[in-house]
C-alpha positions as CSV (number, residue, x, y, z in Angstrom):
1,M,-19.9,7.7,0.8
2,P,-16.5,6.4,0.5
3,R,-15.5,2.8,0.9
4,N,-14.0,3.2,4.3
5,A,-17.3,3.7,6.1
6,T,-18.6,0.0,6.7
7,W,-20.7,-1.7,8.9
8,T,-20.3,-5.6,10.4
9,N,-22.9,-7.8,9.8
10,S,-24.1,-10.9,12.1
11,D,-21.9,-13.3,10.4
12,G,-18.9,-10.7,10.9
13,L,-18.6,-9.8,7.0
14,I,-17.6,-6.1,6.7
15,V,-19.8,-4.5,4.3
16,G,-18.6,-1.3,2.5
17,F,-20.6,1.5,1.1
18,G,-19.5,3.5,-1.9
19,T,-16.6,3.2,-4.3
20,H,-13.0,2.7,-3.5
21,T,-11.5,6.5,-4.0
22,E,-8.1,7.3,-3.8
23,D,-8.6,10.6,-1.5
24,N,-9.8,8.4,2.0
25,G,-6.9,6.2,2.7
26,V,-7.9,3.5,0.7
27,L,-6.0,1.7,-2.0
28,A,-8.3,2.5,-5.0
29,V,-8.0,1.4,-8.9
30,T,-8.0,4.5,-10.8
31,G,-7.3,3.2,-14.3
32,D,-7.7,-0.4,-15.9
33,S,-6.6,-1.2,-19.7
34,G,-6.4,-5.2,-19.9
35,T,-3.3,-5.9,-17.8
36,R,-2.1,-2.9,-16.7
37,R,-3.7,-1.2,-13.6
38,T,-3.1,1.8,-12.1
39,Y,-3.5,2.1,-8.0
40,V,-3.7,5.2,-6.2
41,I,-3.5,5.5,-1.9
42,E,-3.6,8.9,-0.2
43,L,-1.4,8.6,3.2
44,P,-3.7,11.0,4.5
45,D,-1.6,11.3,8.2
46,A,2.0,10.3,8.7
47,T,1.3,10.6,12.5
48,A,-0.6,7.5,12.6
49,L,1.6,5.2,11.0
50,E,3.1,2.1,12.9
51,D,6.5,1.1,12.8
52,T,6.9,-1.1,9.8
53,D,8.1,-4.2,12.0
54,A,4.7,-4.1,14.0
55,I,2.4,-4.2,10.8
56,T,-0.4,-6.6,11.4
57,V,-3.7,-7.6,9.7
58,A,-5.2,-4.7,12.1
59,S,-3.0,-2.3,10.9
60,L,-5.2,-2.3,7.5
61,G,-7.7,-0.1,6.5
62,P,-11.1,-1.7,5.5
63,Q,-11.6,-3.1,2.2
64,H,-8.9,-2.1,0.3
65,A,-8.4,-2.8,-3.5
66,V,-6.2,-6.0,-4.2
67,I,-3.5,-6.4,-5.9
68,P,-3.6,-9.9,-7.6
69,R,-0.8,-12.4,-6.6
70,G,1.9,-12.4,-9.0
71,S,1.4,-8.9,-10.1
72,K,4.6,-7.0,-11.3
73,I,4.5,-3.3,-10.5
74,V,6.3,-1.3,-13.4
75,S,6.4,1.7,-11.4
76,A,5.7,3.7,-8.1
77,S,6.0,7.3,-7.2
78,F,5.1,9.2,-3.9
79,S,4.3,12.6,-4.0
80,V,4.4,14.6,-0.7
81,T,1.1,16.9,0.0
82,T,2.1,18.0,3.5
83,I,5.6,18.3,4.6
84,F,6.9,15.3,6.5
85,T,8.4,16.1,10.3
86,S,9.9,13.9,13.2
87,E,11.2,14.5,16.2
88,G,13.8,11.9,15.3
89,S,15.5,10.5,12.2
90,A,12.0,8.8,10.7
91,T,12.1,7.0,7.4
92,L,9.0,6.1,5.4
93,D,8.8,2.4,4.5
94,I,6.2,1.6,1.6
95,G,5.1,-2.1,1.0
96,T,2.6,-4.9,0.2
97,Y,0.7,-6.8,3.1
98,E,-1.7,-9.8,2.7
99,A,-5.1,-8.3,1.7
100,A,-7.4,-11.3,2.9
101,G,-6.2,-11.1,6.4
102,D,-7.8,-14.6,7.1
103,G,-4.5,-16.0,8.5
104,S,-3.9,-18.6,5.5
105,S,-0.4,-16.9,5.0
106,S,2.3,-15.2,6.7
107,G,0.7,-11.8,6.2
108,D,3.8,-9.9,5.9
109,D,4.4,-9.9,2.0
110,D,7.1,-7.0,1.7
111,A,6.4,-4.5,4.0
112,D,9.2,-2.1,2.5
113,G,9.0,-3.8,-1.2
114,I,8.0,-0.5,-2.8
115,D,10.5,1.6,-1.2
116,A,12.3,1.1,1.7
117,D,13.8,4.0,4.3
118,I,12.9,7.4,2.3
119,A,14.7,9.8,4.3
120,L,13.1,13.2,5.9
121,T,15.2,15.1,3.3
122,A,13.3,13.2,0.3
123,L,9.7,14.4,2.3
124,D,10.4,17.9,3.5
125,A,8.6,20.2,0.9
126,V,5.3,20.0,-0.7
127,G,5.4,18.6,-4.1
128,D,8.8,16.4,-3.5
129,L,8.4,13.5,-5.8
130,V,10.1,10.0,-4.5
131,V,10.3,7.4,-7.5
132,C,10.2,4.4,-5.8
133,D,12.9,1.7,-6.4
134,G,12.5,-1.1,-3.9
135,A,12.3,-4.9,-4.6
136,L,8.8,-5.2,-5.8
137,I,9.5,-2.4,-8.3
138,T,12.9,-3.7,-9.9
139,G,11.2,-6.9,-10.5
140,A,13.4,-9.0,-7.9
141,V,9.7,-10.1,-6.1
142,A,6.3,-10.5,-7.7
143,C,3.5,-9.1,-5.3
144,G,2.2,-11.9,-3.5
145,A,5.2,-13.8,-3.6
146,V,6.4,-14.0,-0.2
147,A,2.7,-13.9,1.5
148,D,1.5,-16.6,-1.2
149,A,-1.6,-14.3,-1.4
150,D,-2.9,-11.3,-3.3
151,V,-2.0,-8.2,-1.2
152,T,-2.6,-4.5,-0.5
153,V,-0.4,-1.7,0.2
154,V,1.0,-0.5,3.7
155,F,3.0,2.4,4.8
156,G,5.0,2.2,8.0
157,F,8.0,4.2,9.9
158,E,11.5,3.4,10.6
159,A,13.7,4.8,13.6
160,A,11.2,7.2,14.9
161,A,7.7,8.5,14.5
162,F,6.5,11.1,12.3
163,T,5.1,14.4,14.0
164,A,3.3,15.4,10.5
165,G,3.3,14.2,7.0
166,A,0.6,13.1,4.3
167,G,1.4,12.1,0.5
168,V,-0.4,10.3,-2.6
169,L,1.4,6.8,-3.9
170,T,0.5,6.0,-7.4
171,L,1.6,2.6,-8.9
172,E,1.5,1.3,-12.2
173,V,0.9,-2.5,-12.2
174,I,0.5,-5.3,-14.8
175,V,-1.7,-7.8,-13.0
176,P,-1.3,-11.7,-14.6
177,S,-3.8,-13.0,-17.4
178,G,-6.0,-15.9,-17.2
179,S,-8.6,-17.1,-14.5
180,Q,-10.1,-14.4,-12.6
181,G,-6.8,-12.3,-13.5
182,R,-5.1,-14.5,-10.9
183,S,-2.0,-16.4,-11.5
184,L,0.9,-18.0,-9.1
185,A,3.3,-15.7,-8.0
186,A,6.6,-16.0,-10.1
């Protein structure tokens, strides 16, 4: 059973079944070598995306893998598996959001920090590969610096909604060393 199969126990704790896998719309760690990790997440249906400015903790799927606060994204790429279409001039945003969702921070970390405003023309063929270049990739900002928390990945649209589209995001991340792999965001 994929990790997105969950139940909520009597005290409100969400319990997940199975392991995190990249093929169910949940951020998963697919490689781990010391402080370098590979995260993969599938965007299975772009028609279900919200406007980037409307993303809240309720937008997050259950039990995503966490990118520790202070991590640096070395590289990111988004590969199209289903052609993206829109009745308007939709663009795709990829970024980060507070993973805990407990209201202890601002929530939004950098909702378009992995890549902002990816045009339909870059997503109009199966196999198209977008090399992401947002503020979180260039090293201008560390993961979790804005939200002051561990984060997870979010997708959103700008300008218009998508009528079709799917793809896979792959991140190469250097996580901070130290106590439980955490350190303060730079």
